[in-house]
BAMARPA-267445 format. One line per 5 residues: number of its first residue (from 1); their letters; for each residue y negated, x negated, z of N, C-alpha, C. Coordinates in steps of 0.05 Angstrom, whole numbers, plus 5000, padded with zeros to 4 digits. Each point is the difference from the previous one (the first is absolute). Layout:
N
NUM	a	Y/X/Z/Y/X/Z/Y/X/Z | ... $
***
This chain:
252
1	xxxxx	2324/0960/2040/4988/5015/4981/5021/5019/4986 | 4995/5024/4995/5019/5018/4988/5001/4995/4970 | 5020/5015/4986/5001/4998/4971/4976/5011/4986 | 4984/5017/5015/4975/5012/4988/4975/4981/5005 | 5006/4978/5013/4977/4982/5005/4985/5006/5027 $
6	xxxxx	5012/5019/5016/4986/5007/5023/5009/4980/5024 | 4980/4993/5017/5009/4983/5022/5007/5015/5024 | 5021/4994/5013/5008/5015/5024/5003/4976/5024 | 4988/5010/5022/5000/4980/5022/5015/5013/5024 | 5014/4982/5015/5015/5010/5023/4986/4987/5025 $
11	xxxxx	4994/5015/5020/4986/4993/5023/5018/5000/5024 | 4997/4983/5020/5012/5000/5026/5031/4997/4995 | 5007/4981/4985/5030/4995/4993/5005/4971/5010 | 5018/4998/5017/5006/4976/5013/5024/4985/4986 | 4999/4974/4998/5023/4984/4987/5010/4981/5022 $
16	xxxxx	5026/5003/5005/5013/4982/5019/5007/4973/4986 | 4999/4979/5017/5006/4972/4991/5030/4999/5002 | 5013/4991/4978/5030/4997/5000/5007/4973/5013 | 5017/5001/5021/5009/4978/5015/5030/4996/4999 | 5014/5013/4982/5026/4998/4999/5010/4974/4983 $
21	xxxxx	5019/4985/5011/5008/4977/4987/5011/5005/4972 | 4999/4980/4982/5011/5006/4974/5028/5007/5000 | 5008/5017/4984/5029/5008/4997/5012/4981/4980 | 5023/4988/5007/5015/4983/4982/5020/5014/4983 | 4997/4997/4974/5017/5014/4980/5011/4980/4979 $
26	xxxxx	5020/5012/4984/5009/4984/4977/4984/5010/4976 | 5007/4989/4977/4983/5006/4976/5006/5027/4990 | 4979/5013/4990/5003/5028/4988/5010/4999/4970 | 5003/4977/4989/5007/4996/4972/5018/4977/4997 | 5013/4997/4979/5022/4980/4995/4990/4978/4984 $
31	xxxxx	5002/4975/5007/4996/4976/4983/4974/5001/4984 | 5002/4985/4976/4977/5003/4981/4974/4989/5011 | 4979/5008/4988/4973/4994/5010/4985/5025/5002 | 4985/5004/5021/4985/5024/5006/4971/4994/5009 | 4982/5015/4990/4972/4996/5005/4991/5020/5020 $
36	xxxxx	4988/4992/5024/4989/5017/5020/4971/5009/4992 | 4998/5025/4994/4973/5011/4990/4989/5018/5019 | 4975/5000/5006/4983/5015/5019/5014/4996/5028 | 5008/4975/5008/5012/4997/5024/4983/4989/5022 | 5011/4992/5022/4985/4991/5022/4982/4977/4993 $
41	xxxxx	4977/4999/5012/4981/4979/4993/4979/5008/4980 | 5004/5022/4985/4981/5010/4982/4981/5023/5011 | 4976/4994/5007/4983/5019/5013/4993/5022/4982 | 5003/4995/4974/4994/5024/4979/5023/5016/4994 | 5024/4993/5011/5025/5014/4993/4997/5030/5007 $
46	xxxxx	5009/5017/4981/5002/5029/5003/5018/5008/5023 | 5019/4982/5008/5015/5005/5023/4986/4997/5027 | 4987/4977/5003/4986/4994/5023/4976/5019/5002 | 4989/5006/4978/4975/5018/5000/5004/5029/4996 | 5024/5010/5009/5006/5028/4999/5005/5013/5026 $
51	xxxxx	4981/5001/5019/5006/5014/5026/5001/5029/4996 | 5018/5012/5017/5006/5028/4998/4992/5015/5027 | 4982/5019/4999/4991/5013/5023/5013/5028/5002 | 5013/5004/5022/5013/5026/5005/4998/5008/5028 | 4989/5025/5006/4995/5008/5026/4986/4982/5019 $
56	xxxxx	4980/4985/4989/4985/4983/5015/5012/4972/5006 | 5021/4996/4987/5015/4973/5002/4999/4986/4974 | 4990/4973/5001/5000/4984/4977/5020/4982/4998 | 5018/4997/4978/5021/4983/4998/4999/4987/4972 | 5012/4976/4998/5003/4989/4973/5030/4996/4994 $
61	xxxxx	5013/5018/4989/5029/4997/4997/5009/4978/4983 | 4983/4993/4982/5007/4976/4980/4987/4975/5007 | 4993/4995/5026/4984/4978/5010/5013/4973/4988 | 5026/4998/5000/5013/4976/4993/5018/5002/4976 | 4995/5022/4983/5016/5006/4977/4996/4978/4978 $
66	xxxxx	5021/4999/4985/5000/4983/4975/5012/5016/4977 | 4987/4998/4977/5011/5009/4974/5013/4975/4987 | 5026/5003/4997/5016/4976/4988/5004/5006/4970 | 4989/4979/4984/5001/5000/4972/5021/4978/4994 | 5021/5007/4980/5017/4980/4991/4988/4982/4981 $
71	xxxxx	5007/4972/5001/4992/4981/4983/5023/4984/4986 | 4997/4989/4975/5019/4984/4988/4995/4970/5010 | 5016/4982/4990/4997/4973/5010/4974/4988/4991 | 4988/5013/4981/4971/4989/4992/4978/5014/5015 | 5007/5016/5019/4980/5014/5017/4985/5022/4986 $
76	xxxxx	5015/5014/4983/4990/5022/4982/5012/5025/5010 | 4985/5021/5002/5011/5027/5009/5010/5017/4977 | 4990/4993/4975/5008/5014/4976/5017/4983/4982 | 5019/5013/4986/5018/4986/4983/4988/4991/4973 | 4979/5015/4990/4989/4994/4976/4970/5010/4997 $
81	xxxxx	4985/4990/4984/4971/5007/4999/4993/5025/4988 | 4983/5013/5011/4994/5028/4988/4968/5000/4997 | 4991/5016/4983/4971/5004/4994/4986/5010/5025 | 5015/5017/5013/4986/5013/5026/5024/5006/5016 | 4996/4999/5027/5020/5006/5021/5010/5027/4995 $
86	xxxxx	4984/5018/4992/5008/5028/4995/5020/5005/4979 | 5004/4978/4985/5019/5001/4979/5029/4992/5006 | 5002/4992/5027/5025/4989/5009/5017/5025/5010 | 5025/4995/5002/5020/5019/5013/5012/4985/5024 | 5014/5015/5019/5010/4990/5023/5017/4974/4994 $
91	xxxxx	5017/5001/4978/5020/4979/4997/4985/4975/4992 | 4974/5000/4991/4987/4977/4993/4991/4982/5026 | 5004/5013/5022/4992/4986/5027/5024/4986/5011 | 4995/4976/5007/5024/4983/5010/5014/5011/5023 | 4985/5011/5020/5014/5011/5023/5016/5025/4997 $
96	xxxxx	4994/5016/4979/5010/5027/4998/5030/5001/5000 | 5011/5018/5017/5029/5003/5002/5014/4981/5019 | 4984/4980/5012/5015/4980/5018/5007/5015/5026 | 5020/4987/5011/5011/5011/5027/4981/4999/5023 | 4999/5022/5014/4982/5001/5025/5020/4999/5025 $
101	xxxxx	4994/4983/5019/5019/4996/5020/4990/5009/5028 | 5019/5007/5017/4993/5007/5027/4994/4973/5014 | 4976/5001/5016/4991/4974/5011/5013/4996/5027 | 5015/5019/5011/5013/4998/5026/5021/5022/5001 | 5018/4997/5019/5017/5023/5007/4984/5023/5008 $
106	xxxxx	5008/5024/4991/4984/5024/5009/5014/5026/4991 | 4982/5020/5005/5009/5027/4993/4979/5014/4981 | 5009/5012/4979/4984/5015/4983/4986/5024/5015 | 4973/5001/5000/4989/5025/5013/4988/5020/4980 | 4993/4989/4977/4991/5018/4980/5004/4983/4972 $
111	xxxxx	5003/5016/4979/5006/4990/4974/4995/5022/4979 | 4993/4991/4976/4996/5020/4979/5005/4987/4974 | 5013/5013/4980/5003/4994/4972/4992/5024/4985 | 5000/4996/4971/4996/5022/4982/4973/5002/4990 | 4980/4982/5009/4974/4999/4990/5001/4982/4974 $
116	xxxxx	4989/5010/4978/5001/4987/4974/4985/4975/5001 | 5009/4979/4984/4988/4975/4997/4973/5005/4986 | 4980/4985/5009/4972/5003/4988/4996/4983/4977 | 4976/4999/4989/4994/4983/4978/4979/4980/5010 | 5006/4974/4994/4980/4979/5012/4972/5004/4992 $
121	xxxxx	4984/4997/5021/4969/5000/4999/4990/5024/4987 | 5014/5024/5001/4988/5023/4991/4985/5012/5026 | 4981/5019/4995/4984/5013/5021/5017/5014/5021 | 4996/4999/5026/5014/5013/5020/4985/5022/5012 | 5015/5022/5006/4985/5022/5014/4994/4993/5030 $
126	xxxxx	4979/5010/5007/4992/4994/5030/5017/5021/5014 | 5015/4990/5023/5016/5018/5017/4982/5017/5016 | 5010/5025/5006/4985/5018/5018/5002/4990/5030 | 5021/4986/5007/5002/4990/5026/5015/4972/5000 | 5000/4986/5020/5014/4974/5002/5024/5002/5017 $
131	xxxxx	5023/5001/4985/5026/5001/5010/5018/4984/4983 | 5023/4993/5011/5020/4986/4981/5008/5016/4976 | 4999/5028/5003/5008/5013/4978/4977/5005/4977 | 4977/4992/5007/4976/4999/4980/4996/4974/4989 | 5009/4978/5013/4993/4973/4994/5025/4984/4991 $
136	xxxxx	5023/5003/5012/5020/4981/4996/5017/5004/4975 | 5001/5024/4989/5020/5004/4978/5027/5003/5012 | 5019/4984/4989/5026/4999/5011/4999/4977/5024 | 5013/5006/5021/4995/4980/5023/5024/5002/5020 | 5000/4979/5015/5017/4999/5024/4986/4990/5025 $
141	xxxxx	5005/5012/5023/4988/4991/5024/5022/4995/5019 | 5003/4976/5012/5019/4991/5018/4989/4995/5027 | 5015/5010/5020/4995/4993/5028/5015/4974/5005 | 4989/4979/5007/5013/4975/5003/4998/4989/5029 | 4984/5014/5016/4997/4996/5029/4987/5022/5013 $
146	xxxxx	4999/5004/5025/4985/5021/5014/4970/4998/4994 | 4989/5020/4986/4973/5001/4994/4992/4981/4977 | 5020/4991/4983/4995/4982/4977/5014/5011/4975 | 4985/5006/4980/5008/5011/4976/4992/4986/4975 | 5020/4997/4983/4994/4984/4975/4999/5021/4976 $
151	xxxxx	4976/4998/4987/4992/5019/4980/5005/4987/4971 | 5013/5013/4982/5005/4989/4972/4990/5022/4982 | 4982/4994/4981/4989/5021/4985/5000/4993/4969 | 5000/5022/4983/4998/5000/4971/5028/4989/4987 | 5021/5008/5013/5027/4992/4991/5007/5014/4973 $
156	xxxxx	5018/4988/4984/5004/5011/4974/5016/5026/5004 | 4995/5018/4981/5014/5026/5001/5030/4995/4996 | 5016/5014/5016/5029/5000/4997/5012/4975/5015 | 4984/4983/5014/5010/4976/5012/5005/5003/5031 | 4989/5022/5012/5001/5004/5026/5025/5017/5008 $
161	xxxxx	5020/4986/5013/5023/5013/5010/5002/5003/5030 | 4978/4991/5013/4998/5004/5029/4994/5029/5007 | 5010/5008/5025/4995/5027/5010/4994/4997/5032 | 4983/5017/5008/4994/4998/5030/5026/5000/5016 | 5000/4981/5019/5023/4999/5020/5021/4977/4989 $
166	xxxxx	4996/4991/4976/5018/4978/4991/4992/4974/5013 | 5021/4983/5009/4995/4973/5010/5002/4980/4976 | 4981/4980/5003/5000/4979/4981/5002/4973/5016 | 5008/4980/4985/5001/4972/5011/4980/4985/4986 | 4989/4980/5012/4980/4982/4989/5012/4989/4972 $
171	xxxxx	4983/5001/4979/5009/4991/4974/5012/5021/4982 | 5007/5024/5013/5011/5021/4983/4979/5007/4978 | 5009/5009/4977/4984/5012/4979/4994/5027/5007 | 4973/5008/5002/4993/5029/5007/4985/5013/4979 | 4996/4985/4977/4987/5013/4976/4992/4977/4980 $
176	xxxxx	4984/5008/4979/4993/4982/4981/4969/5003/4995 | 4988/4977/4995/4970/4998/4997/4993/5020/4974 | 4979/5014/5007/4993/5020/4977/4971/5002/5001 | 4991/5025/4988/4973/5007/4997/4997/5029/5002 | 5003/5010/5026/4996/5029/5005/4979/5003/5021 $
181	xxxxx	4989/5025/5001/4978/5006/5019/4973/4985/4993 | 4986/4993/5019/4972/4986/4995/5006/4970/4995 | 5014/4992/4978/5006/4974/4996/4983/4985/4982 | 4994/5010/4977/4983/4985/4981/5016/4984/4980 | 5018/4985/5012/5016/4981/4984/5026/4995/5017 $
186	xxxxx	5021/4993/4986/5023/4994/5015/4999/4979/5022 | 5005/5007/5024/5000/4982/5024/5013/5013/5022 | 5005/4985/5022/5009/5010/5024/4978/4999/5021 | 4995/5025/5009/4980/5001/5025/5020/4998/5024 | 4990/4981/5018/5017/4996/5024/4980/4996/5023 $
191	xxxxx	5005/5017/5022/4988/4994/5026/5014/5009/5022 | 4995/4991/5023/5012/5007/5027/4980/5015/5017 | 5007/5021/5012/4981/5015/5019/5014/5010/5024 | 4985/5012/5017/5011/5010/5025/5010/5027/5001 | 4999/5014/4976/5010/5028/4997/5014/5001/4972 $
196	xxxxx	5017/5022/5001/5015/5005/4974/4984/5014/4979 | 4975/5010/5010/4982/5013/4980/4979/4981/4992 | 4989/5005/4977/4976/4984/4991/4976/5007/5017 | 4994/5026/5001/4978/5010/5015/5002/4998/5028 | 4979/4987/5015/4999/4997/5028/5015/4975/5008 $
201	xxxxx	5009/4984/4983/5016/4978/5007/4981/4974/4998 | 5008/4977/5016/4985/4978/5000/5018/4976/4989 | 4989/4987/4982/5016/4978/4988/5005/4976/5020 | 5024/4989/4998/5009/4980/5017/5003/4973/4986 | 4992/4977/5011/5004/4975/4986/5032/4992/5001 $
206	xxxxx	5006/4984/4980/5026/4992/4996/5002/4972/4990 | 5023/4986/5005/5005/4976/4988/5027/5001/4987 | 5004/4983/4978/5025/5001/4985/5015/4975/5007 | 5026/5004/5007/5013/4975/5013/5004/4976/4981 | 4998/5002/4973/5002/4977/4985/4993/5006/4971 $
211	xxxxx	4983/4981/4990/4993/5003/4970/4990/4974/4991 | 4998/4997/4972/4988/4977/4987/4972/5007/4989 | 4980/4986/5008/4974/5005/4992/4995/4982/4974 | 4995/5012/4977/4997/4984/4975/4970/4995/4997 | 4983/5015/5010/4971/4997/4995/4985/5026/5002 $
216	xxxxx	4976/5001/4986/4983/5025/5004/4989/5005/4972 | 4996/5028/4995/4983/5007/4977/4993/5031/5003 | 4984/5007/4983/4991/5031/5001/5016/5014/4981 | 5006/5026/5005/5014/5016/4983/4989/5000/4971 | 4973/5000/4998/4988/5000/4973/5009/4976/4984 $
221	xxxxx	5004/4977/5013/5005/4974/4984/5030/5001/4992 | 5016/5020/5010/5027/5001/4992/5007/5017/4977 | 4979/5014/4989/5004/5021/4979/5006/4987/4973 | 4990/4978/4995/5003/4989/4970/5023/4978/5000 | 5022/5009/4989/5023/4979/4999/4998/4979/4978 $
226	xxxxx	4978/5000/4984/4995/4979/4981/4984/4977/5012 | 4991/5004/5024/4984/4979/5013/5017/4985/5021 | 5004/4975/4999/5016/4986/5020/4986/4999/5026 | 5014/5006/5022/4989/5000/5025/5013/4983/5020 | 4998/4974/4996/5011/4980/5021/4986/5002/5026 $
231	xxxxx	5018/4997/5020/4987/5002/5027/4994/4970/5010 | 4978/5000/5017/4991/4974/5007/5015/4986/5024 | 5017/5016/5014/5013/4990/5022/5030/4999/4995 | 5014/4986/5016/5029/4998/4998/5012/5024/5018 | 5024/5009/4992/5012/5023/5015/5007/4987/5029 $
236	xxxxx	4995/5017/5020/5006/4993/5027/5014/5023/5014 | 5019/4994/5017/5015/5020/5016/4983/5007/5026 | 5001/5026/5006/4985/5011/5022/5019/5019/5015 | 4998/5001/5025/5015/5017/5018/4982/5014/5020 | 5006/5026/5004/4987/5018/5019/4969/4998/4997 $
241	xxxxx	4994/5006/4974/4971/5000/4993/4994/5027/4987 | 4975/5009/5002/4989/5023/4985/4990/4991/4973 | 5010/5011/4978/4986/4993/4973/4972/5010/4998 | 4984/4986/4987/4972/5005/4998/4992/5008/4970 | 4980/5014/4998/4991/5009/4974/4999/4978/4979 $
246	xxxxx	5013/5005/4979/5001/4980/4977/5022/4980/5001 | 5017/5001/5022/5024/4980/5002/5020/5009/4980 | 5012/4980/4989/5023/5002/4982/5024/4990/5014 | 5019/5018/5005/5023/4994/5017/5026/5002/4984 | 5019/4984/5011/5028/5003/4990/5016/5008/5027 $
251	xx	5015/5020/4999/5016/5006/5025/5027/4989/4998 | 5010/4994/5024/5027/4987/5003/5020/5021/5000 $
***
């Protein structure tokens, strides 16, 4: 459906079944607690439900994407209570400004800085086309293996020092979590695909080599820091697994 409410249909578009084994990576963020929002396992996720049709080819670039929201030790994404989320500023969000890390050794194939930080939960303009430069804000894209690219979006203005051609090592800081582009609120959008571009690429599954799983909750439940949110399960160590929608993780 278009912004004007018109329904558009695509006919005779084929979708290939992804048979590529999951890519093993390190954490995209450092320590702390992180909530996986609109991640794998959520059939209503805007990531999973956003196929892109170009020249008769249908792909889902964000098929396995995760929006990472920072949490405090009480599992809250905001530092203080506000009458409305639109009253918040970027610094009110726990994850804002945190280090964003290279998930593997690689080479920078594209990057951008200079896009101004947005205002949380304010209306966003509908882009004319679907590309990294209309969606990602400030971003970094790394080539981490042949045909494997890590996409990092919505980075904080002034935090991206990466330039195409630069080599990075796993764990290097490549930027800071922000709210630029089509973000809505401060978070890190992360996914892996088979092309350096957003358009025409297919999302690839990945597993993270090690993390602590603290429990699960919805992002809506994390907004009010005055409500205690104890988790029902004990923290557990996991290796080589894909985080699922609603998981609360601590990275090693």
